[in-house]
N, C-alpha and C positions, 0 to 999 in steps of 0.2 A: 570842149563840151560845155563849159560854163556859159559861153556866149549863146550856145543853142538853148540852154536851160533858161537863160535870161530872156531870150527871144520868145519863149513860150509863156513868159509872164504877161505878154501882151494879151493873151487870151484869158488868162486866169484873173488878172487884175480888175478888168471892168466888171466881171461877174461879182466878185467879192465887194468891190466898192459900191456897186448898185444895190446889192443885198443889204449892206449896212447903212446905206443912205435911206433905204426904205424903212429899215428898222429903227435907226437912231437919228435920222436926219443928217444935216451937214456935219455935225460932230462925228457921227459914225463913219461917214464917207472919208473925212479927213484922217481919222484914226486908221481906217483900213488902208488908205494910200500910204501912210507912214509905215505901217506894218509890212506892206509889200516892198517898199523902198529898202527897209532894213534887210529883208530876205534877199533881195536882188544884190545888194551890196555885199552880203555874206557870200553868195555864190561867185560874184566877180573876184572877191578877195581869195577865195579858195582856188579858183582857176589861175589867178596870177601867181600865187605861192607854188602851186604844183607845176606850172609850166616853167617857171624860172628854175626851180630845183631840179626838174627833169633834164634840163640842159647842162647842169653841173655834174651830177652822177646819180646812179641808182640809189646809193646810200642817202644822198641829200633828198631825193624824192621820197624815200621811205620816212625819213625824219620829218620832212615837211608834211607828209600825210598824217603822221601821228601827232606831232606837236602842233602842227597847224590847226588841227581840229580843236584842240584845247584852247589855242590862242584865239581862234575865231569864235569859239563858244564864249570865252571871256569878253571879247570885244562886243559880241552880240548882246550879252547880258548888260554890259556897261552902256551900250547904246540905248537899249530899252529903258534902263534906269534913268539915263540923262533925259531922254525924250519924255518919260512920264513925269519927271520932276520939273522940267523947264517949260513944257508945252501942255496946254489943256487938251487932254485926249480922253476918248472913251476907252478905258483900259480893256474892257471886254472885247470890243470890236478890234482893237489893236492886237491883243493877244491871240484871239481866235484867227484873225487874218494871217498873222505871222505863222502860226502853227499849220493852218490849213494850206496856205500857199506854199510853204516849204515842203510839206508832204506831197501835195499835188504835183509840184514841179519835179520832185524826185521820182515819183511814179511815172510821169510823162517821159522823163529822160530814160528811165529804166526800160520802158516799153519801146522807145525809139532804138535803144541799143540792142534790145532783144530781137527786134524786127530787122536789124541790120541797116537802119537808116543812118547811123552815126559811124560809118566806117572810116572816114577820113579823120586822122588825128592831127589837127592843125597845130598843136603845141610841139610836134616833133619836127616841124620845118624850121 
């Protein structure tokens, strides 16, 4: 599912990058692209943690779902901090893009699951 969600970022990313390019210029576009990259990395990490733990046991899967969320949240906050300290970014564009892209990708994934488009569970193979 994480790969499907990341694939949908191809549709969300250009819209947000173009929007912030028009609003803030090159700095806004660059910051928006960084925000999307952090969100995509977060989804891929979630997928990797859950797929590996699902192969181990149901208890490991549950533990990875619970503790993995907090771990990814900590990594996400750390990545945002490191990026904001080391790279010149438009923090407004970066933050809004990260939040909006995360929520839009989650909604698109939920809609796909509800419609039955995501029936194959690739992590169970």
